[in-house]
ZADO-1210 file (C-alpha; in nm, 4 decimals, padded with zeros to 6 digits):
<atoms>
<atom x="-02.2407" y="01.1998" z="-04.1248" code="LEU" pos="1"/>
<atom x="-02.1197" y="01.1475" z="-03.7707" code="SER" pos="2"/>
<atom x="-02.3966" y="00.9744" z="-03.5782" code="SER" pos="3"/>
<atom x="-02.2473" y="00.9522" z="-03.2293" code="GLY" pos="4"/>
<atom x="-02.0361" y="01.1504" z="-02.9887" code="PHE" pos="5"/>
<atom x="-01.6824" y="01.2829" z="-03.0041" code="LYS" pos="6"/>
<atom x="-01.7098" y="01.3196" z="-02.6287" code="LYS" pos="7"/>
<atom x="-01.9993" y="01.3087" z="-02.3881" code="ASP" pos="8"/>
<atom x="-02.1046" y="01.6728" z="-02.4261" code="ASP" pos="9"/>
<atom x="-02.0397" y="01.7255" z="-02.7981" code="GLU" pos="10"/>
<atom x="-02.2665" y="01.6214" z="-03.0830" code="ARG" pos="11"/>
<atom x="-02.1411" y="01.6511" z="-03.4363" code="LEU" pos="12"/>
<atom x="-02.2502" y="01.7910" z="-03.7749" code="ASN" pos="13"/>
<atom x="-01.9438" y="01.7128" z="-03.9877" code="ASP" pos="14"/>
<atom x="-01.9463" y="01.5165" z="-04.3135" code="LEU" pos="15"/>
<atom x="-01.6786" y="01.2979" z="-04.4676" code="GLY" pos="16"/>
<atom x="-01.6548" y="01.1226" z="-04.8056" code="MET" pos="17"/>
<atom x="-01.4970" y="00.7785" z="-04.8195" code="PHE" pos="18"/>
<atom x="-01.2598" y="00.7047" z="-05.1102" code="ASP" pos="19"/>
<atom x="-01.2574" y="00.3277" z="-05.1562" code="GLN" pos="20"/>
<atom x="-00.9509" y="00.3381" z="-05.3808" code="GLY" pos="21"/>
<atom x="-00.7271" y="00.4947" z="-05.1173" code="THR" pos="22"/>
<atom x="-00.9177" y="00.3813" z="-04.8101" code="GLY" pos="23"/>
<atom x="-00.9188" y="00.7382" z="-04.6793" code="THR" pos="24"/>
<atom x="-01.1760" y="01.0027" z="-04.5889" code="TRP" pos="25"/>
<atom x="-01.2109" y="01.3503" z="-04.7410" code="ILE" pos="26"/>
<atom x="-01.3690" y="01.6267" z="-04.5339" code="GLN" pos="27"/>
<atom x="-01.6759" y="01.7880" z="-04.6924" code="LYS" pos="28"/>
<atom x="-01.8979" y="02.0817" z="-04.5917" code="ALA" pos="29"/>
<atom x="-02.0457" y="02.0624" z="-04.2430" code="ASP" pos="30"/>
<atom x="-02.4235" y="02.0378" z="-04.2227" code="MET" pos="31"/>
<atom x="-02.5302" y="02.3958" z="-04.1268" code="PRO" pos="32"/>
<atom x="-02.7415" y="02.2923" z="-03.8304" code="SER" pos="33"/>
<atom x="-02.7259" y="02.1709" z="-03.4759" code="ALA" pos="34"/>
<atom x="-02.4976" y="01.8782" z="-03.4046" code="GLY" pos="35"/>
<atom x="-02.6960" y="01.5678" z="-03.3234" code="ARG" pos="36"/>
<atom x="-02.6900" y="01.1990" z="-03.2523" code="ASN" pos="37"/>
<atom x="-02.9194" y="00.9197" z="-03.3752" code="SER" pos="38"/>
<atom x="-03.0232" y="01.0992" z="-03.6945" code="ALA" pos="39"/>
<atom x="-03.1296" y="00.9280" z="-04.0191" code="VAL" pos="40"/>
<atom x="-02.9892" y="00.9608" z="-04.3700" code="ALA" pos="41"/>
<atom x="-03.0686" y="00.8358" z="-04.7177" code="PHE" pos="42"/>
<atom x="-02.9488" y="00.9098" z="-05.0719" code="ALA" pos="43"/>
<atom x="-03.1443" y="00.9600" z="-05.3954" code="ILE" pos="44"/>
<atom x="-02.9282" y="01.0115" z="-05.7028" code="GLY" pos="45"/>
<atom x="-02.6487" y="01.2526" z="-05.6205" code="ASN" pos="46"/>
<atom x="-02.8440" y="01.4064" z="-05.3324" code="ARG" pos="47"/>
<atom x="-02.8216" y="01.2959" z="-04.9713" code="ALA" pos="48"/>
<atom x="-03.0835" y="01.3754" z="-04.7086" code="TYR" pos="49"/>
<atom x="-03.0201" y="01.3980" z="-04.3350" code="VAL" pos="50"/>
<atom x="-03.2603" y="01.4783" z="-04.0560" code="GLY" pos="51"/>
<atom x="-03.4223" y="01.4119" z="-03.7183" code="THR" pos="52"/>
<atom x="-03.2050" y="01.3203" z="-03.4188" code="GLY" pos="53"/>
<atom x="-03.1367" y="01.4646" z="-03.0761" code="TYR" pos="54"/>
<atom x="-02.9230" y="01.7702" z="-02.9947" code="ASP" pos="55"/>
<atom x="-02.9067" y="01.7161" z="-02.6187" code="GLY" pos="56"/>
<atom x="-03.2198" y="01.9189" z="-02.5467" code="ASN" pos="57"/>
<atom x="-03.4631" y="01.8749" z="-02.8350" code="ASN" pos="58"/>
<atom x="-03.6051" y="01.6045" z="-03.0568" code="TYR" pos="59"/>
<atom x="-03.5315" y="01.7369" z="-03.4047" code="LEU" pos="60"/>
<atom x="-03.7536" y="01.7346" z="-03.7144" code="ASP" pos="61"/>
<atom x="-03.5397" y="01.9403" z="-03.9552" code="ASP" pos="62"/>
<atom x="-03.4307" y="01.7876" z="-04.2856" code="PHE" pos="63"/>
<atom x="-03.1397" y="01.8832" z="-04.5086" code="TRP" pos="64"/>
<atom x="-03.0380" y="01.8024" z="-04.8650" code="GLU" pos="65"/>
<atom x="-02.6712" y="01.7654" z="-04.9554" code="TYR" pos="66"/>
<atom x="-02.5611" y="01.8200" z="-05.3162" code="ASN" pos="67"/>
<atom x="-02.2514" y="01.6096" z="-05.3768" code="ALA" pos="68"/>
<atom x="-02.1645" y="01.8042" z="-05.6940" code="ASP" pos="69"/>
<atom x="-02.1651" y="02.1495" z="-05.5345" code="SER" pos="70"/>
<atom x="-02.0760" y="02.0386" z="-05.1785" code="ASN" pos="71"/>
<atom x="-02.3648" y="02.2489" z="-05.0456" code="LYS" pos="72"/>
<atom x="-02.6537" y="02.1902" z="-04.8060" code="TRP" pos="73"/>
<atom x="-03.0126" y="02.3120" z="-04.8522" code="THR" pos="74"/>
<atom x="-03.2905" y="02.3030" z="-04.5901" code="PRO" pos="75"/>
<atom x="-03.5949" y="02.1017" z="-04.6949" code="LYS" pos="76"/>
<atom x="-03.9448" y="02.0502" z="-04.5565" code="ALA" pos="77"/>
<atom x="-03.9347" y="01.9374" z="-04.1912" code="PRO" pos="78"/>
<atom x="-03.9989" y="01.5692" z="-04.1328" code="PHE" pos="79"/>
<atom x="-04.3739" y="01.5089" z="-04.1387" code="GLY" pos="80"/>
<atom x="-04.3789" y="01.2845" z="-03.8324" code="GLY" pos="81"/>
<atom x="-04.2330" y="01.5393" z="-03.5914" code="GLY" pos="82"/>
<atom x="-03.9122" y="01.5452" z="-03.3913" code="GLY" pos="83"/>
<atom x="-03.7576" y="01.2140" z="-03.2846" code="ARG" pos="84"/>
<atom x="-03.4382" y="01.0173" z="-03.2730" code="TYR" pos="85"/>
<atom x="-03.3421" y="00.6533" z="-03.3269" code="GLY" pos="86"/>
<atom x="-03.5603" y="00.6230" z="-03.6396" code="ALA" pos="87"/>
<atom x="-03.4806" y="00.4239" z="-03.9562" code="VAL" pos="88"/>
<atom x="-03.4661" y="00.5369" z="-04.3197" code="ALA" pos="89"/>
<atom x="-03.4585" y="00.3737" z="-04.6611" code="PHE" pos="90"/>
<atom x="-03.5211" y="00.4530" z="-05.0296" code="VAL" pos="91"/>
<atom x="-03.7646" y="00.2843" z="-05.2689" code="LEU" pos="92"/>
<atom x="-03.8338" y="00.3904" z="-05.6274" code="ASN" pos="93"/>
<atom x="-03.6807" y="00.7334" z="-05.5935" code="GLY" pos="94"/>
<atom x="-03.8577" y="00.8268" z="-05.2711" code="LYS" pos="95"/>
<atom x="-03.7263" y="00.8363" z="-04.9148" code="GLY" pos="96"/>
<atom x="-03.8956" y="00.6738" z="-04.6165" code="TYR" pos="97"/>
<atom x="-03.8481" y="00.7451" z="-04.2464" code="VAL" pos="98"/>
<atom x="-04.0188" y="00.5661" z="-03.9605" code="GLY" pos="99"/>
<atom x="-04.0129" y="00.4344" z="-03.6033" code="THR" pos="100"/>
<atom x="-03.7970" y="00.6064" z="-03.3391" code="GLY" pos="101"/>
<atom x="-03.8514" y="00.7753" z="-03.0052" code="TYR" pos="102"/>
<atom x="-03.9922" y="01.1114" z="-02.8831" code="ASN" pos="103"/>
<atom x="-04.0790" y="01.0252" z="-02.5212" code="ASP" pos="104"/>
<atom x="-04.2835" y="00.7462" z="-02.6783" code="ASN" pos="105"/>
<atom x="-04.1773" y="00.4520" z="-02.8915" code="TYR" pos="106"/>
<atom x="-04.3049" y="00.4918" z="-03.2470" code="LEU" pos="107"/>
<atom x="-04.4022" y="00.2803" z="-03.5492" code="LYS" pos="108"/>
<atom x="-04.5291" y="00.5341" z="-03.8046" code="ASP" pos="109"/>
<atom x="-04.3870" y="00.5599" z="-04.1575" code="LEU" pos="110"/>
<atom x="-04.3536" y="00.8675" z="-04.3796" code="TRP" pos="111"/>
<atom x="-04.2660" y="00.9022" z="-04.7475" code="GLU" pos="112"/>
<atom x="-04.0597" y="01.1931" z="-04.8825" code="TYR" pos="113"/>
<atom x="-04.0876" y="01.2974" z="-05.2474" code="ASN" pos="114"/>
<atom x="-03.7868" y="01.5070" z="-05.3539" code="PRO" pos="115"/>
<atom x="-03.9708" y="01.6250" z="-05.6673" code="ALA" pos="116"/>
<atom x="-04.2204" y="01.8326" z="-05.4673" code="ASN" pos="117"/>
<atom x="-04.0456" y="01.8433" z="-05.1281" code="ASN" pos="118"/>
<atom x="-04.3443" y="01.6906" z="-04.9489" code="GLN" pos="119"/>
<atom x="-04.3996" y="01.4246" z="-04.6828" code="TRP" pos="120"/>
<atom x="-04.6944" y="01.1836" z="-04.6918" code="ILE" pos="121"/>
<atom x="-04.7842" y="00.9403" z="-04.4143" code="GLN" pos="122"/>
<atom x="-04.7942" y="00.5765" z="-04.5197" code="LYS" pos="123"/>
<atom x="-04.9022" y="00.2529" z="-04.3499" code="ALA" pos="124"/>
<atom x="-04.7447" y="00.2196" z="-04.0065" code="SER" pos="125"/>
<atom x="-04.5122" y="-00.0699" z="-03.9324" code="LEU" pos="126"/>
<atom x="-04.7399" y="-00.3645" z="-03.8567" code="ALA" pos="127"/>
<atom x="-04.5185" y="-00.4962" z="-03.5778" code="GLY" pos="128"/>
<atom x="-04.3957" y="-00.3657" z="-03.2463" code="THR" pos="129"/>
<atom x="-04.3161" y="00.0005" z="-03.1834" code="LYS" pos="130"/>
<atom x="-03.9401" y="00.0519" z="-03.1544" code="ARG" pos="131"/>
<atom x="-03.6340" y="00.2704" z="-03.1743" code="MET" pos="132"/>
<atom x="-03.2750" y="00.1954" z="-03.2819" code="ASP" pos="133"/>
<atom x="-03.3866" y="-00.0676" z="-03.5349" code="ALA" pos="134"/>
<atom x="-03.2267" y="-00.1414" z="-03.8729" code="VAL" pos="135"/>
<atom x="-03.3790" y="-00.1067" z="-04.2192" code="ALA" pos="136"/>
<atom x="-03.2509" y="-00.2445" z="-04.5487" code="PHE" pos="137"/>
<atom x="-03.3711" y="-00.2762" z="-04.9079" code="VAL" pos="138"/>
<atom x="-03.3484" y="-00.5786" z="-05.1372" code="VAL" pos="139"/>
<atom x="-03.5113" y="-00.5925" z="-05.4818" code="LYS" pos="140"/>
<atom x="-03.7528" y="-00.3013" z="-05.4317" code="ASP" pos="141"/>
<atom x="-03.8736" y="-00.4248" z="-05.0935" code="LYS" pos="142"/>
<atom x="-03.7764" y="-00.2696" z="-04.7606" code="ALA" pos="143"/>
<atom x="-03.7318" y="-00.4565" z="-04.4341" code="TYR" pos="144"/>
<atom x="-03.7304" y="-00.3447" z="-04.0704" code="ILE" pos="145"/>
<atom x="-03.6094" y="-00.5582" z="-03.7807" code="THR" pos="146"/>
<atom x="-03.4349" y="-00.5473" z="-03.4397" code="THR" pos="147"/>
<atom x="-03.4540" y="-00.2394" z="-03.2133" code="GLY" pos="148"/>
<atom x="-03.5789" y="-00.1879" z="-02.8606" code="ILE" pos="149"/>
<atom x="-03.9244" y="-00.1228" z="-02.7137" code="ASN" pos="150"/>
<atom x="-03.9601" y="-00.0463" z="-02.3413" code="ASN" pos="151"/>
<atom x="-03.6563" y="-00.2567" z="-02.2526" code="GLY" pos="152"/>
<atom x="-03.7423" y="-00.5556" z="-02.4721" code="SER" pos="153"/>
<atom x="-03.5788" y="-00.6521" z="-02.8006" code="TYR" pos="154"/>
<atom x="-03.8397" y="-00.7340" z="-03.0681" code="PRO" pos="155"/>
<atom x="-03.7839" y="-01.0518" z="-03.2683" code="ASP" pos="156"/>
<atom x="-04.0123" y="-00.9614" z="-03.5586" code="ASP" pos="157"/>
<atom x="-03.9030" y="-00.8926" z="-03.9164" code="LEU" pos="158"/>
<atom x="-04.1311" y="-00.7053" z="-04.1563" code="TRP" pos="159"/>
<atom x="-04.1182" y="-00.6470" z="-04.5322" code="MET" pos="160"/>
<atom x="-04.2676" y="-00.3288" z="-04.6808" code="TYR" pos="161"/>
<atom x="-04.4129" y="-00.3146" z="-05.0325" code="ASP" pos="162"/>
<atom x="-04.4329" y="00.0517" z="-05.1345" code="ALA" pos="163"/>
<atom x="-04.6538" y="-00.0145" z="-05.4378" code="ALA" pos="164"/>
<atom x="-04.9192" y="-00.1832" z="-05.2230" code="ALA" pos="165"/>
<atom x="-04.8392" y="00.0253" z="-04.9129" code="ASN" pos="166"/>
<atom x="-04.8517" y="-00.2773" z="-04.6867" code="ASN" pos="167"/>
<atom x="-04.6336" y="-00.4852" z="-04.4574" code="TRP" pos="168"/>
<atom x="-04.5756" y="-00.8610" z="-04.4589" code="MET" pos="169"/>
<atom x="-04.4309" y="-01.0457" z="-04.1615" code="GLN" pos="170"/>
<atom x="-04.1355" y="-01.2760" z="-04.2221" code="LYS" pos="171"/>
<atom x="-03.9899" y="-01.5444" z="-03.9934" code="ARG" pos="172"/>
<atom x="-03.9014" y="-01.4310" z="-03.6453" code="ARG" pos="173"/>
<atom x="-03.5390" y="-01.3818" z="-03.5457" code="THR" pos="174"/>
<atom x="-03.5469" y="-01.5858" z="-03.2243" code="SER" pos="175"/>
<atom x="-03.5701" y="-01.9592" z="-03.1537" code="ASN" pos="176"/>
<atom x="-03.9469" y="-02.0009" z="-03.1352" code="ILE" pos="177"/>
<atom x="-04.0148" y="-02.2749" z="-03.3910" code="SER" pos="178"/>
<atom x="-04.0038" y="-02.6532" z="-03.3528" code="ASP" pos="179"/>
<atom x="-03.7650" y="-02.6695" z="-03.6497" code="GLU" pos="180"/>
<atom x="-03.3843" y="-02.6658" z="-03.6402" code="GLU" pos="181"/>
<atom x="-03.3236" y="-02.3604" z="-03.8569" code="TYR" pos="182"/>
<atom x="-03.3537" y="-02.1128" z="-03.5671" code="ASP" pos="183"/>
<atom x="-03.1946" y="-02.3183" z="-03.2872" code="ASP" pos="184"/>
<atom x="-02.8862" y="-02.0933" z="-03.2741" code="ASP" pos="185"/>
<atom x="-03.0512" y="-01.7622" z="-03.3586" code="TYR" pos="186"/>
<atom x="-02.9011" y="-01.4776" z="-03.1545" code="ASN" pos="187"/>
<atom x="-03.0096" y="-01.1860" z="-03.3710" code="ILE" pos="188"/>
<atom x="-03.2246" y="-00.9643" z="-03.1452" code="GLN" pos="189"/>
<atom x="-03.0516" y="-00.6396" z="-03.0490" code="ARG" pos="190"/>
<atom x="-03.0703" y="-00.2626" z="-03.0766" code="SER" pos="191"/>
<atom x="-02.8323" y="-00.0064" z="-03.2256" code="ASN" pos="192"/>
<atom x="-02.6998" y="-00.2536" z="-03.4825" code="ALA" pos="193"/>
<atom x="-02.5799" y="-00.1751" z="-03.8352" code="CYS" pos="194"/>
<atom x="-02.6483" y="-00.3470" z="-04.1658" code="SER" pos="195"/>
<atom x="-02.5485" y="-00.3482" z="-04.5310" code="PHE" pos="196"/>
<atom x="-02.6479" y="-00.5416" z="-04.8444" code="VAL" pos="197"/>
<atom x="-02.4175" y="-00.7234" z="-05.0878" code="ILE" pos="198"/>
<atom x="-02.5561" y="-00.9068" z="-05.3906" code="ASP" pos="199"/>
<atom x="-02.9015" y="-00.9461" z="-05.2407" code="GLY" pos="200"/>
<atom x="-02.7808" y="-01.0740" z="-04.9033" code="VAL" pos="201"/>
<atom x="-02.8202" y="-00.8641" z="-04.5880" code="VAL" pos="202"/>
<atom x="-02.5492" y="-00.8502" z="-04.3222" code="TYR" pos="203"/>
<atom x="-02.6338" y="-00.7357" z="-03.9695" code="LEU" pos="204"/>
<atom x="-02.3661" y="-00.6744" z="-03.7068" code="SER" pos="205"/>
<atom x="-02.2737" y="-00.5017" z="-03.3788" code="THR" pos="206"/>
<atom x="-02.5275" y="-00.3535" z="-03.1369" code="GLY" pos="207"/>
<atom x="-02.6420" y="-00.4540" z="-02.7900" code="GLU" pos="208"/>
<atom x="-02.8877" y="-00.6840" z="-02.6140" code="SER" pos="209"/>
<atom x="-02.7626" y="-00.8470" z="-02.2952" code="SER" pos="210"/>
<atom x="-02.4352" y="-00.6659" z="-02.3659" code="GLY" pos="211"/>
<atom x="-02.2445" y="-00.5001" z="-02.6479" code="VAL" pos="212"/>
<atom x="-02.1869" y="-00.7464" z="-02.9310" code="THR" pos="213"/>
<atom x="-01.9955" y="-00.8009" z="-03.2519" code="GLY" pos="214"/>
<atom x="-02.1999" y="-01.1032" z="-03.3577" code="LEU" pos="215"/>
<atom x="-02.2807" y="-01.0945" z="-03.7285" code="THR" pos="216"/>
<atom x="-02.5633" y="-01.2591" z="-03.9202" code="TRP" pos="217"/>
<atom x="-02.6520" y="-01.2845" z="-04.2897" code="ALA" pos="218"/>
<atom x="-03.0135" y="-01.2827" z="-04.4106" code="TYR" pos="219"/>
<atom x="-03.1346" y="-01.4272" z="-04.7400" code="ASP" pos="220"/>
<atom x="-03.4733" y="-01.2740" z="-04.8295" code="PRO" pos="221"/>
<atom x="-03.5437" y="-01.5540" z="-05.0780" code="VAL" pos="222"/>
<atom x="-03.5225" y="-01.8347" z="-04.8194" code="SER" pos="223"/>
<atom x="-03.6201" y="-01.6039" z="-04.5300" code="ASP" pos="224"/>
<atom x="-03.3386" y="-01.7584" z="-04.3250" code="LEU" pos="225"/>
<atom x="-03.0405" y="-01.6235" z="-04.1291" code="TRP" pos="226"/>
<atom x="-02.6965" y="-01.7762" z="-04.0999" code="ARG" pos="227"/>
<atom x="-02.4188" y="-01.7083" z="-03.8516" code="ASP" pos="228"/>
<atom x="-02.1152" y="-01.5300" z="-03.9992" code="MET" pos="229"/>
<atom x="-01.7684" y="-01.4351" z="-03.8791" code="THR" pos="230"/>
<atom x="-01.8064" y="-01.1828" z="-03.5990" code="GLY" pos="231"/>
<atom x="-01.7045" y="-00.8199" z="-03.6411" code="PHE" pos="232"/>
<atom x="-01.3293" y="-00.8126" z="-03.5807" code="GLU" pos="233"/>
<atom x="-01.3153" y="-00.4597" z="-03.4434" code="GLY" pos="234"/>
<atom x="-01.4144" y="-00.3702" z="-03.0891" code="THR" pos="235"/>
<atom x="-01.7780" y="-00.4547" z="-03.0154" code="ALA" pos="236"/>
<atom x="-01.9849" y="-00.1357" z="-03.0262" code="ARG" pos="237"/>
<atom x="-02.3285" y="00.0237" z="-03.0488" code="ILE" pos="238"/>
<atom x="-02.4571" y="00.2912" z="-03.2855" code="GLY" pos="239"/>
<atom x="-02.2190" y="00.1969" z="-03.5671" code="ALA" pos="240"/>
<atom x="-02.2900" y="00.2672" z="-03.9335" code="ILE" pos="241"/>
<atom x="-02.2772" y="00.0196" z="-04.2207" code="GLY" pos="242"/>
<atom x="-02.2718" y="00.0561" z="-04.5985" code="PHE" pos="243"/>
<atom x="-02.1724" y="-00.1420" z="-04.9054" code="SER" pos="244"/>
<atom x="-01.9602" y="-00.0194" z="-05.1926" code="LEU" pos="245"/>
<atom x="-01.8624" y="-00.2221" z="-05.5005" code="ASN" pos="246"/>
<atom x="-01.9597" y="-00.5523" z="-05.3357" code="ASN" pos="247"/>
<atom x="-01.7718" y="-00.4904" z="-05.0139" code="LYS" pos="248"/>
<atom x="-01.9257" y="-00.4115" z="-04.6774" code="GLY" pos="249"/>
<atom x="-01.8039" y="-00.1494" z="-04.4321" code="TYR" pos="250"/>
</atoms>
């Protein structure tokens, strides 16, 4: 789903499917709703879910289900946390989660969506700083949230969410605050970044802090350490998307 702008006054609702074999995109059915930026999306089975965002006038709370087999969209229960944009989303154990974001206030709440009964339930709020434009990723049935922006500052906290226990655990910070050498070169804080996971390793790239960046870092949840990787070789940018497919990142 397009998450940015075609031009300054046009927000989009189109959908494309990427064919890894040919390296091309196939146009699918447009989402039958307002065009928007800074929405969230997640997939459960052969269903994709898209919602929230900003249409230029309103913070949106609508949610839509896309059936990849029929190429059709169905409206679902509105997001339980209310309209917002710049939130994050992830999936754990067949349920979708949406949290953080902005609606004239920076947010840190978390909501769980159950596709079996089409209901939202509020869960434990992110234990760290409120934020928008963060990244979320999942490794081995645990979700993580990091980066983002809060009132002009770029949080350096990283939190792991355990859905079974409904609690958050703080991991090592992403800035150089320790007396050890491991974080001496850390330059990870940013907003509007993208991430993807390959073989249990998280890759985080692009975004902005003091300026737009293509710096790329890899995170190992086992060691709780980051390492500097080859920078993104396209033009530095904000608001990009990232995904992995058959052990390759995009």
